[in-house]
C-alpha positions in Angstrom: -14.6 -13.2 -7.8 -13.6 -13.0 -4.1 -10.9 -15.4 -5.3 -9.4 -12.5 -7.2 -9.0 -10.6 -3.9 -7.1 -13.4 -2.3 -4.6 -13.4 -5.2 -3.6 -9.8 -4.6 -0.8 -9.5 -2.0 -1.6 -7.1 0.9 1.9 -5.6 0.7 4.0 -4.7 -2.3 6.8 -2.3 -1.4 10.4 -1.7 -2.4 13.0 -3.9 -0.4 15.1 -0.9 0.7 15.1 2.9 0.8 12.7 5.8 1.4 9.7 6.0 -0.9 6.2 7.1 -1.4 3.3 4.7 -0.6 -0.5 4.6 -1.0 -3.2 2.8 0.9 -5.7 1.3 -1.5 -9.1 -0.2 -1.0 -9.8 -2.9 -3.6 -13.2 -4.5 -4.0 -15.0 -6.9 -6.3 -16.9 -5.0 -9.0 -20.5 -5.1 -8.1 -19.8 -7.0 -4.9 -19.2 -6.4 -1.3 -16.0 -8.3 -0.7 -13.1 -5.9 -0.2 -9.7 -5.4 1.4 -7.0 -2.8 1.9 -3.6 -3.1 0.3 -0.3 -1.1 0.6 1.8 -0.2 -2.4 5.0 1.8 -2.4 8.0 2.3 -4.7 11.0 4.6 -5.2 10.2 4.9 -8.9 7.1 7.0 -8.2 7.8 10.7 -8.3 4.3 11.4 -7.1 1.7 9.3 -5.2 -0.6 9.2 -8.2 2.1 7.4 -10.2 1.6 4.4 -7.9 -2.1 4.5 -8.3 -1.8 4.7 -12.1 0.0 1.4 -12.1 -2.2 -0.3 -9.5 -5.6 0.6 -10.9 -5.3 -1.0 -14.4 -3.8 -4.1 -12.8 -6.7 -4.5 -10.5 -9.3 -3.8 -13.3 -7.7 -6.7 -15.2 -8.6 -8.9 -12.3 -12.2 -7.6 -12.2 -11.5 -5.4 -9.2 -12.1 -1.7 -8.6 -9.9 0.4 -6.4 -9.9 3.7 -4.6 -6.9 5.4 -2.9 -7.4 6.0 0.8 -4.4 8.3 1.2 -0.6 8.2 1.0 2.6 8.9 2.8 6.1 7.6 2.9 7.9 4.5 4.1 11.5 4.2 5.0 12.6 0.6 4.7 15.9 -0.5 6.2 16.1 -4.3 5.6 19.6 -4.5 7.1 18.4 -3.3 10.5 14.9 -4.8 9.9 13.1 -1.4 10.5 10.2 0.3 8.8 9.1 3.9 9.4 5.7 5.1 8.2 5.3 8.8 8.0 4.2 11.9 6.0 1.3 12.4 3.7 0.3 12.8 0.0 -0.5 16.2 -1.3 -3.0 14.8 -3.8 -4.6 12.0 -1.8 -4.2 13.3 1.8 -2.7 11.3 4.7 -3.2 7.6 4.8 -4.3 6.0 8.0 -0.7 5.0 9.1 -2.1 2.7 11.8 -3.8 0.6 9.1 -0.6 0.6 7.1 1.5 -0.5 10.1 -0.9 -3.4 10.9 -0.7 -4.5 7.3 3.1 -4.3 7.4 3.3 -6.3 10.6 1.5 -9.2 9.0 4.3 -9.5 6.4 7.3 -8.1 8.2 6.8 -10.1 11.4 10.4 -9.7 12.7 10.7 -6.0 12.0 10.5 -2.9 14.2 7.8 -0.8 12.7 7.2 2.8 13.8 4.7 5.4 12.7 5.2 9.2 12.9 
């Protein structure tokens, strides 16, 4: 089942714009293997809309997830910049430092700032 974790991308965010994001802990049901993922999209009016899409997808893979908090990301792919800021009213503020580290692993040539 740890295999299922490796199949889940650490980052899945929109390629451009300003949008809500959540930090999610996923783990193998009944196991100890886990990891943190970042999910963000402009289509979400509220942070819980993102979680409502992520949770069933993870359950299908035999994983359970919990939201660690939320915020916003501003993604400028022309200038290769990402800005992580804000918080979620429902989930509280995500640990933006964790989010930034995750983003750096994928967006290696980007300037990434946290506010």
